C-alpha positions as CSV (number, residue, x, y, z in Angstrom):
1,M,5.9,30.0,-94.9
2,Q,6.4,27.9,-97.7
3,F,8.8,28.9,-100.3
4,D,9.0,27.2,-103.2
5,Y,12.1,25.3,-104.6
6,N,12.5,28.4,-106.9
7,A,12.8,30.7,-104.1
8,K,14.9,28.6,-101.6
9,N,17.2,27.7,-104.0
10,A,18.3,31.6,-104.9
11,A,18.4,32.7,-101.2
12,Y,21.0,29.9,-100.8
13,V,22.6,30.4,-103.7
14,R,23.0,34.2,-102.7
15,Q,23.9,33.5,-99.6
16,H,26.6,31.2,-101.0
17,G,25.5,28.2,-99.1
18,R,25.9,29.7,-95.3
19,C,24.0,30.3,-92.4
20,A,22.8,34.2,-93.0
21,K,23.3,35.0,-89.2
22,C,26.5,32.6,-88.2
23,G,28.2,31.6,-91.7
24,K,28.0,28.3,-91.7
25,Y,28.2,26.0,-94.4
26,L,25.2,24.1,-95.2
27,N,24.2,21.5,-97.1
28,M,21.7,21.6,-99.6
29,V,20.6,18.0,-99.6
30,F,19.7,18.5,-95.4
31,E,16.9,20.7,-95.3
32,D,15.3,20.2,-92.5
33,R,16.5,17.4,-91.5
34,R,17.8,18.1,-87.8
35,G,20.5,16.0,-86.9
36,H,22.9,16.3,-90.1
37,E,26.1,18.3,-90.0
38,G,25.2,21.2,-92.3
39,A,21.0,21.4,-91.7
40,W,19.6,24.1,-92.6
41,T,15.3,25.6,-93.2
42,A,13.8,28.6,-95.2
43,H,12.8,31.5,-92.7
44,D,10.8,34.9,-93.8
45,L,11.8,38.0,-93.1
46,M,8.5,38.8,-93.0
47,S,5.5,36.8,-92.5
48,L,2.6,37.3,-95.4
49,D,0.5,39.0,-93.1
50,E,3.1,41.4,-92.2
51,G,3.2,42.5,-96.3
52,G,5.7,39.5,-96.7
53,S,6.3,37.4,-99.9
54,I,7.3,34.1,-101.2
55,K,9.5,35.2,-103.0
56,A,13.3,34.5,-102.4
57,H,13.6,38.6,-101.5
58,N,11.8,37.5,-98.3
59,C,13.9,34.2,-97.6
60,V,16.9,33.5,-94.9
61,I,18.4,30.2,-94.9
62,L,19.2,29.3,-91.4
63,C,21.4,26.4,-89.8
64,I,18.7,24.3,-87.8
65,T,21.7,22.1,-85.8
66,K,24.7,24.0,-83.1
67,P,24.2,27.2,-83.2
68,D,20.9,26.9,-84.3
69,C,20.5,30.4,-85.7
70,H,16.8,29.2,-86.7
71,T,15.6,28.9,-82.8
72,T,18.1,30.5,-81.2
73,F,17.6,33.7,-83.6
74,A,14.8,34.4,-85.7
75,H,13.0,33.0,-82.6
76,G,14.3,34.3,-79.7
77,G,14.9,30.5,-78.0
78,D,11.6,29.7,-78.6
79,P,10.2,28.1,-81.7
80,R,6.4,29.8,-81.0
81,E,7.9,33.2,-80.5
82,R,8.4,35.3,-83.8
83,V,11.3,38.2,-83.5
84,F,10.3,40.7,-85.9
85,L,13.2,40.9,-88.6
86,T,15.0,42.7,-92.1
87,Q,17.9,40.9,-93.5
88,F,20.4,43.6,-92.1
89,D,20.3,41.6,-89.0
90,F,22.2,38.7,-90.8
91,P,25.6,39.5,-91.6
92,G,25.3,37.0,-94.6
93,F,22.7,38.0,-96.6
94,V,23.9,39.0,-99.8
95,S,22.5,42.2,-100.9
96,R,20.2,42.3,-104.4
97,N,23.4,43.6,-106.5
98,G,25.5,40.3,-105.4
99,R,27.7,42.0,-103.4
100,E,28.6,40.8,-99.9
101,R,28.2,43.1,-97.1
102,E,30.8,44.6,-95.0
103,S,30.2,43.0,-92.1
104,Y,29.9,39.3,-94.1
105,E,33.6,39.5,-94.1
106,T,34.2,40.7,-89.8
107,V,32.2,37.3,-89.0
108,N,33.2,35.1,-91.5
109,S,37.4,36.0,-90.4
110,L,36.2,35.2,-86.9
111,A,34.1,32.0,-87.4
112,Q,37.9,30.8,-88.8
């Protein structure tokens, strides 16, 4: 799904510049640029066919370099496959009221 700059930027800021799954720090300039440390892509929680939208609340930012959460988690290891996801599948997804979920703190402490 194609998100506009504002939706991607809002999701990136909401996630504090980290991958929503593993918590890895991402670099804003490396969107869709595999091979660069901190590369990332915007992924939809629900496709348009499933009732999703192109708004930030449907956008999640995932790393595309090791551990490649985009392919391994959001696509089940096969880029042609699609896994049903919700924001609760991502420890680093920050709620609308700006508070991080408790599980994100746990993942963050394990990553260090």
